[in-house]
ROKE-698553 format. One line per 8 residues: number of its first residue (from 0); for each residue x negated, y, z negated of C-alpha. Coordinates in nm, 2 decimals, always signed. Each point is the difference from the previous one (the first is absolute). Layout:
NUM) X/Y/Z ~ ... $
***
This chain:
0) -4.24/-11.05/+1.94 ~ +0.16/-0.30/+0.16 ~ +0.30/+0.02/+0.23 ~ +0.23/-0.17/-0.26 ~ -0.11/+0.25/-0.26 ~ +0.08/+0.29/+0.23 ~ +0.34/-0.15/+0.08 ~ +0.07/-0.04/-0.37 $
8) -0.10/+0.36/-0.07 ~ +0.23/+0.13/+0.27 ~ +0.29/-0.22/-0.12 ~ -0.05/+0.13/-0.35 ~ -0.01/+0.35/+0.14 ~ +0.34/-0.05/+0.16 ~ +0.15/-0.08/-0.34 ~ -0.16/+0.29/-0.17 $
16) +0.10/+0.25/+0.27 ~ +0.36/-0.13/-0.05 ~ -0.01/+0.09/-0.37 ~ -0.17/+0.33/+0.08 ~ +0.28/+0.07/+0.25 ~ +0.24/-0.02/-0.29 ~ -0.20/+0.26/-0.18 ~ +0.02/+0.23/+0.31 $
24) +0.37/-0.06/+0.01 ~ +0.02/+0.14/-0.36 ~ -0.22/+0.29/+0.11 ~ +0.24/+0.08/+0.29 ~ +0.29/-0.02/-0.25 ~ -0.17/+0.27/-0.21 ~ -0.07/+0.22/+0.30 ~ +0.34/-0.03/+0.17 $
32) +0.26/-0.07/-0.26 ~ +0.01/+0.34/-0.17 ~ -0.01/+0.24/+0.30 ~ +0.37/-0.03/+0.10 ~ +0.12/+0.05/-0.36 ~ -0.21/+0.29/-0.12 ~ +0.31/+0.23/-0.02 ~ +0.18/-0.26/-0.21 $
40) -0.31/-0.04/-0.22 ~ +0.00/+0.38/-0.06 ~ +0.37/-0.01/-0.09 ~ -0.06/-0.29/-0.23 ~ -0.28/+0.19/-0.19 ~ +0.19/+0.33/+0.02 ~ -0.29/+0.18/+0.18 ~ -0.03/+0.20/+0.31 $
48) -0.13/-0.14/+0.33 ~ -0.30/+0.22/-0.03 ~ -0.10/-0.18/-0.33 ~ -0.04/-0.32/+0.19 ~ -0.32/+0.13/+0.14 ~ -0.16/-0.05/-0.34 ~ +0.04/-0.37/+0.05 ~ -0.20/+0.00/+0.32 $
56) -0.27/+0.22/-0.15 ~ -0.04/-0.23/-0.31 ~ -0.01/-0.32/+0.20 ~ -0.26/+0.14/+0.24 ~ -0.22/+0.11/-0.29 ~ +0.02/-0.35/-0.16 ~ -0.06/-0.17/+0.33 ~ -0.31/+0.21/+0.08 $
64) -0.14/-0.06/-0.35 ~ +0.07/-0.37/-0.04 ~ -0.14/-0.12/+0.33 ~ -0.37/+0.04/-0.07 ~ +0.04/-0.14/-0.35 ~ +0.20/-0.31/+0.11 ~ -0.21/-0.06/+0.31 ~ -0.32/-0.01/-0.21 $
72) +0.17/-0.22/-0.26 ~ +0.09/-0.24/+0.28 ~ -0.37/-0.04/+0.08 ~ -0.08/-0.05/-0.37 ~ +0.28/-0.22/-0.13 ~ +0.16/-0.15/+0.31 ~ +0.24/+0.11/+0.27 ~ +0.29/-0.21/-0.12 $
80) -0.02/+0.14/-0.36 ~ +0.01/+0.36/+0.12 ~ +0.28/-0.08/+0.25 ~ +0.20/-0.15/-0.29 ~ -0.09/+0.29/-0.23 ~ +0.11/+0.27/+0.24 ~ +0.32/-0.20/+0.07 ~ +0.08/-0.01/-0.38 $
88) -0.06/+0.38/-0.03 ~ +0.23/+0.06/+0.31 ~ +0.27/-0.23/-0.15 ~ -0.01/+0.19/-0.33 ~ +0.04/+0.32/+0.19 ~ +0.29/-0.14/+0.20 ~ +0.18/-0.11/-0.31 ~ -0.06/+0.33/-0.17 $
96) +0.18/+0.16/+0.30 ~ +0.30/-0.23/-0.05 ~ +0.06/+0.10/-0.36 ~ -0.15/+0.36/+0.01 ~ +0.24/+0.23/-0.19 ~ -0.16/+0.32/+0.12 ~ -0.22/+0.17/+0.26 ~ -0.32/-0.03/-0.21 $
104) +0.05/-0.38/-0.06 ~ +0.08/-0.05/+0.37 ~ -0.31/+0.20/+0.09 ~ -0.22/-0.23/-0.21 ~ +0.14/-0.31/+0.16 ~ -0.03/+0.14/+0.35 ~ -0.36/+0.09/-0.07 ~ -0.08/-0.35/-0.12 $
112) +0.14/-0.14/+0.32 ~ -0.30/+0.16/+0.18 ~ -0.21/-0.30/-0.10 ~ +0.15/-0.19/+0.29 ~ -0.22/+0.20/+0.24 ~ -0.29/-0.23/-0.06 ~ +0.18/-0.31/+0.11 ~ -0.08/-0.01/+0.37 $
120) -0.37/+0.09/-0.04 ~ -0.04/-0.27/-0.26 ~ +0.18/-0.25/+0.22 ~ -0.22/+0.07/+0.30 ~ -0.31/-0.04/-0.22 ~ +0.13/-0.33/-0.12 ~ +0.06/-0.12/+0.35 ~ -0.34/+0.12/+0.11 $
128) -0.17/-0.20/-0.27 ~ +0.20/-0.31/+0.06 ~ -0.10/-0.01/+0.37 ~ -0.37/+0.04/-0.06 ~ -0.20/-0.28/+0.17 ~ +0.28/-0.09/+0.25 ~ -0.17/+0.18/+0.29 ~ +0.32/+0.19/+0.06 $
136) +0.00/+0.23/-0.31 ~ +0.08/+0.33/+0.19 ~ +0.26/-0.16/+0.22 ~ +0.19/-0.18/-0.29 ~ -0.02/+0.31/-0.22 ~ +0.15/+0.22/+0.28 ~ +0.28/-0.25/+0.07 ~ +0.08/-0.03/-0.37 $
144) +0.01/+0.37/-0.04 ~ +0.22/+0.04/+0.30 ~ +0.25/-0.25/-0.15 ~ +0.00/+0.16/-0.34 ~ +0.05/+0.35/+0.13 ~ +0.27/-0.12/+0.24 ~ +0.19/-0.16/-0.29 ~ -0.05/+0.32/-0.20 $
152) +0.15/+0.23/+0.27 ~ +0.29/-0.24/+0.07 ~ +0.09/-0.02/-0.37 ~ +0.01/+0.38/-0.02 ~ +0.29/+0.00/+0.25 ~ +0.17/-0.29/-0.18 ~ -0.04/+0.19/-0.33 ~ +0.14/+0.32/+0.14 $
160) +0.30/-0.17/+0.15 ~ +0.07/-0.19/-0.32 ~ +0.00/+0.30/-0.23 ~ +0.21/+0.20/+0.25 ~ +0.25/-0.28/+0.02 ~ +0.02/-0.06/-0.38 ~ -0.01/+0.35/-0.14 ~ +0.38/+0.04/-0.01 $
168) +0.05/-0.36/-0.12 ~ -0.23/-0.01/-0.31 ~ -0.07/+0.22/-0.30 ~ -0.34/+0.18/+0.02 ~ -0.17/-0.22/-0.26 ~ +0.12/-0.32/+0.18 ~ -0.12/+0.14/+0.34 ~ -0.34/+0.11/-0.14 $
176) -0.05/-0.35/-0.15 ~ -0.02/-0.16/+0.34 ~ -0.36/+0.12/+0.08 ~ -0.10/-0.07/-0.37 ~ +0.12/-0.36/+0.03 ~ -0.19/-0.04/+0.34 ~ -0.33/+0.14/-0.15 ~ +0.04/-0.23/-0.31 $
184) +0.05/-0.31/+0.22 ~ -0.30/+0.11/+0.20 ~ -0.21/-0.01/-0.31 ~ +0.11/-0.35/-0.07 ~ -0.09/-0.11/+0.36 ~ -0.35/+0.15/-0.04 ~ -0.04/-0.18/-0.34 ~ +0.10/-0.34/+0.13 $
192) -0.07/+0.01/+0.37 ~ -0.34/+0.16/+0.05 ~ -0.32/-0.18/-0.11 ~ -0.27/+0.19/-0.19 ~ -0.30/+0.13/+0.19 ~ -0.32/+0.05/-0.20 ~ -0.12/+0.36/-0.05 ~ -0.23/+0.13/+0.27 $
200) -0.20/+0.24/-0.21 ~ -0.17/+0.02/-0.34 ~ -0.05/+0.28/-0.24 ~ +0.23/+0.23/-0.19 ~ +0.27/+0.25/+0.09 ~ -0.15/+0.34/+0.06 ~ +0.20/+0.19/-0.27 ~ -0.18/+0.33/+0.06 $
208) +0.05/-0.02/+0.37 ~ +0.37/-0.07/-0.06 ~ +0.02/+0.30/-0.22 ~ -0.16/+0.22/+0.26 ~ +0.21/-0.12/+0.29 ~ +0.32/+0.01/-0.21 ~ -0.08/+0.36/-0.10 ~ -0.08/+0.10/+0.35 $
216) +0.31/-0.15/+0.16 ~ +0.22/+0.12/-0.29 ~ -0.12/+0.36/+0.04 ~ +0.03/+0.00/+0.37 ~ +0.35/-0.15/-0.01 ~ +0.10/+0.24/-0.27 ~ -0.12/+0.29/+0.21 ~ +0.19/-0.13/+0.30 $
224) +0.32/-0.03/-0.21 ~ -0.06/+0.36/-0.12 ~ -0.03/+0.11/+0.36 ~ +0.34/-0.17/+0.08 ~ +0.16/+0.16/-0.31 ~ -0.16/+0.35/-0.01 ~ -0.12/+0.05/+0.36 ~ -0.34/+0.04/+0.16 $
232) -0.07/+0.33/-0.18 ~ -0.02/-0.17/-0.34 ~ -0.35/+0.05/-0.15 ~ +0.06/-0.29/-0.24 ~ +0.07/-0.24/+0.28 ~ -0.32/+0.08/+0.18 ~ -0.20/-0.01/-0.32 ~ +0.13/-0.35/-0.07 $
240) -0.09/-0.11/+0.35 ~ -0.35/+0.15/+0.00 ~ -0.06/-0.15/-0.35 ~ +0.10/-0.34/+0.13 ~ -0.22/+0.02/+0.30 ~ -0.30/+0.12/-0.20 ~ +0.03/-0.32/-0.21 ~ -0.10/-0.19/+0.31 $
248) -0.35/+0.12/-0.05 ~ -0.06/-0.17/-0.34 ~ +0.20/-0.30/+0.13 ~ -0.24/-0.04/+0.29 ~ -0.31/+0.03/-0.22 ~ +0.14/-0.24/-0.25 ~ +0.09/-0.25/+0.27 ~ -0.34/+0.01/+0.16 $
256) -0.17/-0.10/-0.33 ~ +0.21/-0.32/-0.04 ~ -0.03/-0.33/+0.17 ~ +0.38/-0.07/-0.04 ~ +0.18/+0.34/-0.01 ~ +0.38/+0.03/-0.01 ~ -0.01/+0.23/+0.30 ~ -0.29/-0.12/+0.22 $
264) -0.09/+0.33/+0.17 ~ -0.29/-0.16/+0.18 ~ +0.23/-0.26/+0.15 ~ +0.26/+0.26/+0.09 ~ -0.26/+0.21/+0.17 ~ -0.14/-0.28/+0.20 ~ +0.05/+0.01/+0.38 ~ +0.21/-0.31/-0.02 $
272) +0.25/+0.14/-0.26 ~ +0.03/+0.38/+0.03 ~ +0.18/+0.01/+0.34 ~ +0.25/-0.26/-0.13 ~ +0.07/+0.18/-0.33 ~ +0.03/+0.34/+0.16 ~ +0.23/-0.15/+0.26 ~ +0.22/-0.13/-0.29 $
280) +0.00/+0.34/-0.15 ~ +0.12/+0.16/+0.33 ~ +0.25/-0.27/+0.05 ~ +0.16/+0.09/-0.33 ~ +0.10/+0.33/+0.15 ~ +0.26/-0.15/+0.23 ~ +0.09/-0.33/-0.17 ~ +0.06/+0.16/-0.35 $
288) +0.00/+0.38/+0.04 ~ +0.23/+0.05/+0.30 ~ +0.30/-0.21/-0.11 ~ +0.19/+0.27/-0.18 ~ -0.04/+0.26/+0.28 ~ +0.12/-0.25/+0.26 ~ +0.30/-0.08/-0.21 ~ +0.10/+0.36/-0.07 $
296) -0.06/+0.10/+0.37 ~ +0.24/-0.28/+0.11 ~ +0.27/+0.14/-0.23 ~ -0.05/+0.36/+0.09 ~ +0.32/+0.13/+0.17 ~ -0.04/+0.05/+0.38 ~ +0.18/+0.34/-0.02 ~ -0.33/+0.14/-0.14 $
304) -0.15/-0.05/+0.34 ~ -0.21/-0.31/-0.10 ~ +0.04/-0.32/-0.20 ~ +0.19/-0.31/+0.09 ~ +0.31/+0.06/-0.20 ~ +0.05/-0.36/-0.10 ~ +0.15/-0.15/-0.32 ~ -0.17/-0.22/-0.25 $
312) +0.12/-0.32/+0.17 ~ -0.16/+0.11/+0.33 ~ -0.32/+0.09/-0.19 ~ -0.01/-0.36/-0.12 ~ -0.01/-0.11/+0.37 ~ -0.30/+0.22/+0.06 ~ -0.17/-0.15/-0.30 ~ +0.09/-0.35/+0.13 $
320) -0.16/+0.08/+0.33 ~ -0.32/+0.12/-0.17 ~ -0.02/-0.29/-0.23 ~ +0.07/-0.26/+0.27 ~ -0.26/+0.16/+0.22 ~ -0.25/-0.03/-0.29 ~ +0.09/-0.36/-0.04 ~ -0.05/-0.05/+0.38 $
328) -0.34/+0.16/-0.02 ~ -0.11/-0.21/-0.30 ~ +0.12/-0.33/+0.16 ~ -0.16/+0.08/+0.33 ~ -0.34/+0.09/-0.15 ~ -0.17/-0.33/+0.11 ~ +0.13/+0.05/+0.35 ~ -0.13/+0.36/+0.03 $
336) -0.33/-0.12/-0.15 ~ -0.03/-0.26/+0.27 ~ +0.09/+0.24/+0.29 ~ -0.20/+0.30/-0.12 ~ -0.25/-0.13/-0.25 ~ +0.04/+0.03/-0.38 ~ -0.14/+0.36/-0.02 ~ +0.19/+0.13/+0.31 $
344) +0.32/-0.14/-0.15 ~ -0.04/+0.23/-0.30 ~ -0.10/+0.29/+0.23 ~ +0.31/-0.07/+0.20 ~ +0.22/+0.00/-0.31 ~ -0.14/+0.33/-0.13 ~ +0.05/+0.15/+0.35 ~ +0.36/-0.12/+0.01 $
352) +0.06/+0.19/-0.33 ~ -0.15/+0.31/+0.15 ~ +0.21/-0.03/+0.32 ~ +0.32/-0.08/-0.19 ~ -0.03/+0.32/-0.21 ~ -0.12/+0.21/+0.29 ~ +0.32/-0.09/+0.19 ~ +0.20/+0.16/-0.28 $
360) -0.13/+0.34/+0.11 ~ +0.19/+0.00/+0.34 ~ +0.25/-0.28/-0.06 ~ +0.21/+0.06/-0.32 ~ +0.35/+0.09/+0.13 ~ +0.17/-0.34/+0.01 ~ +0.02/-0.32/-0.21 ~ -0.13/-0.20/+0.30 $
368) -0.31/+0.22/+0.02 ~ -0.05/-0.04/-0.38 ~ +0.02/-0.38/+0.03 ~ -0.26/-0.01/+0.28 ~ -0.24/+0.22/-0.21 ~ +0.06/-0.21/-0.31 ~ -0.04/-0.33/+0.18 ~ -0.34/+0.10/+0.15 $
376) -0.13/+0.13/-0.34 ~ +0.14/-0.31/-0.17 ~ -0.18/-0.25/+0.22 ~ -0.32/+0.18/-0.06 ~ +0.06/+0.02/-0.37 ~ +0.07/-0.37/-0.02 ~ -0.33/-0.08/+0.17 ~ -0.19/+0.22/-0.24 $
384) +0.17/-0.13/-0.31 ~ -0.07/-0.36/+0.09 ~ -0.36/+0.06/+0.13 ~ -0.16/+0.25/-0.23 ~ -0.02/-0.21/-0.31 ~ -0.14/-0.30/+0.20 ~ -0.26/+0.22/+0.17 ~ -0.10/+0.15/-0.34 $
392) -0.04/-0.36/-0.14 ~ -0.22/-0.10/+0.29 ~ -0.22/+0.31/-0.04 ~ -0.06/-0.06/-0.37 ~ -0.23/-0.24/-0.19 ~ +0.19/-0.31/-0.13 ~ -0.01/+0.12/-0.36 ~ +0.16/+0.34/+0.10 $
400) +0.28/-0.11/+0.23 ~ +0.27/+0.08/-0.27 ~ -0.15/+0.35/-0.04 ~ -0.02/+0.07/+0.37 ~ +0.35/-0.11/+0.09 ~ +0.14/+0.17/-0.30 ~ -0.16/+0.33/+0.09 ~ +0.18/+0.00/+0.34 $
408) +0.33/+0.03/-0.20 ~ -0.15/+0.25/-0.24 ~ -0.12/+0.23/+0.27 ~ +0.33/-0.04/+0.19 ~ +0.19/+0.10/-0.31 ~ -0.22/+0.30/-0.07 ~ +0.04/+0.10/+0.37 ~ +0.37/-0.03/-0.03 $
416) +0.02/+0.21/-0.31 ~ -0.22/+0.28/+0.15 ~ +0.20/+0.00/+0.32 ~ +0.33/+0.01/-0.20 ~ -0.12/+0.32/-0.17 ~ -0.12/+0.15/+0.33 ~ +0.33/-0.08/+0.17 ~ +0.20/+0.14/-0.29 $
424) -0.18/+0.33/+0.04 ~ +0.05/+0.00/+0.37 ~ +0.38/-0.07/-0.03 ~ +0.06/+0.23/-0.30 ~ +0.01/+0.33/+0.20 ~ +0.37/-0.01/+0.06 ~ +0.13/-0.26/-0.24 ~ -0.06/-0.31/-0.21 $
432) -0.08/-0.33/+0.17 ~ +0.12/-0.20/-0.30 ~ +0.35/+0.14/-0.02 ~ +0.17/+0.09/+0.33 ~ +0.27/+0.20/-0.18 ~ -0.27/+0.25/-0.12 ~ -0.08/+0.09/+0.36 ~ -0.17/-0.15/+0.31 $
440) -0.36/+0.02/+0.09 ~ -0.09/+0.17/+0.32 ~ -0.07/-0.18/+0.33 ~ -0.35/+0.15/-0.01 ~ -0.05/-0.18/-0.34 ~ +0.10/-0.33/+0.15 ~ -0.23/+0.06/+0.30 ~ -0.28/+0.05/-0.24 $
448) +0.07/-0.33/-0.17 ~ +0.01/-0.19/+0.33 ~ -0.31/+0.17/+0.13 ~ -0.20/-0.09/-0.31 ~ +0.11/-0.37/+0.01 ~ -0.08/-0.02/+0.37 ~ -0.35/+0.15/-0.05 ~ -0.06/-0.23/-0.30 $
456) +0.08/-0.30/+0.22 ~ -0.23/+0.10/+0.28 ~ -0.28/+0.09/-0.24 ~ +0.04/-0.34/-0.16 ~ -0.03/-0.17/+0.34 ~ -0.33/+0.19/+0.06 ~ -0.13/-0.10/-0.35 ~ +0.07/-0.37/+0.07 $
464) -0.23/+0.02/+0.30 ~ -0.28/+0.11/-0.23 ~ +0.00/-0.32/-0.20 ~ -0.21/-0.29/+0.11 ~ +0.19/-0.24/+0.23 ~ -0.09/-0.31/-0.20 ~ +0.19/+0.14/-0.30 ~ +0.33/-0.06/+0.19 $
472) -0.08/-0.32/+0.18 ~ -0.10/-0.23/-0.29 ~ -0.06/-0.37/+0.04 ~ +0.19/-0.17/+0.28 ~ +0.17/+0.32/+0.13 ~ -0.05/-0.11/+0.35 ~ +0.27/-0.27/-0.06 ~ +0.25/+0.25/-0.12 $
480) +0.30/-0.16/+0.18 ~ +0.31/-0.01/-0.22 ~ +0.12/-0.34/-0.09 ~ +0.36/-0.04/-0.10 ~ +0.10/-0.32/-0.20 ~ +0.33/-0.11/-0.12 $
***
């Protein structure tokens, strides 16, 4: 490829990343806007705070189920088309939320919003394809991923501050229409601003594989929800989980017989992929599963002998520290990759997550200690969020990049759901983690949560060392010096 052609490709990449950054702004709006106003949403729907947990469960199920399907469709019909499709579904869910007259309708809308989870993996796959032949594919993909995740995490803070400031000024439908408008505009930007890329794969959608993976995930998630609702002694819960796991056997056999399966078990089991996918699974423990316990611990009254005893406004400051730290980690990924090497940068990120949660064990008495712990875990999380999809794309054949990057989000979501159930059990000994008024969990329960997250981080760091080094480096990684342009 000539130098002018390389320069043209990079210039086109800058424009595309700009449009994709708008998509990640919408993603941050969805992830940050609702959190400060959950109590007001419960009042609006005339439901209890505990009922809000059904929203989380429904969205996790949809997210876990749609990622493999949409990722495979991206390889078959094109990445832009799937990005647009998932945005339309998310927008429909967002508008249902605005006009939902009841808990059930709101639940449907909230579940449909789970389609947004595929956005970042699809975007990374698009960037990876666009940079093929530049001689700097790995470098440009990591830089682009760092920018996209940085925009995402920054917009989470903007969204949270916006909803918190407007909740007393607007009616609930008017307030909830803000993210719906943002997602709708996002769809228009994708339609008009991003060029089509030809599909990377041929063949048909693996309907049987989709049915098997859907059934497996649905049964496991249903079992986990049953554990949360009925406790670990429920035989129905464990029967559901075992049934879901047993379905992996026919899924594996079915996948092995096909050249283009929906869930490419052979690719996932390869030395290049399984350490990355298992790392994403373990990463979900802290980045998704630990958020409710951290919030409830912060609001536990200090007169119980533990807890930070802060109000909701101060909790938002802790959230801001964590999100800003994640953004800092994402933006600094190219720099850490240059200093440490691409693989060691990920190992360092996973280690920081382990250290951050390990520090909660001795240091949990003051807000200052909590901020230090959250900052360390946040920087490590930002590095992993930015780097894992790019590493998965580099470790996959060109025709399977959408699947590989999508699976990092799918495994992370499943890990978060499993961890959420484990943590609910650990914290349920003396009270409910969802509703502080129903009682407070024990300090030992919180210690269990932090210990599990810490161990998961350190195990993930070890797993990353087992993957081949060239998976992380990619083409041109030796030049991984961040370039900032105006």
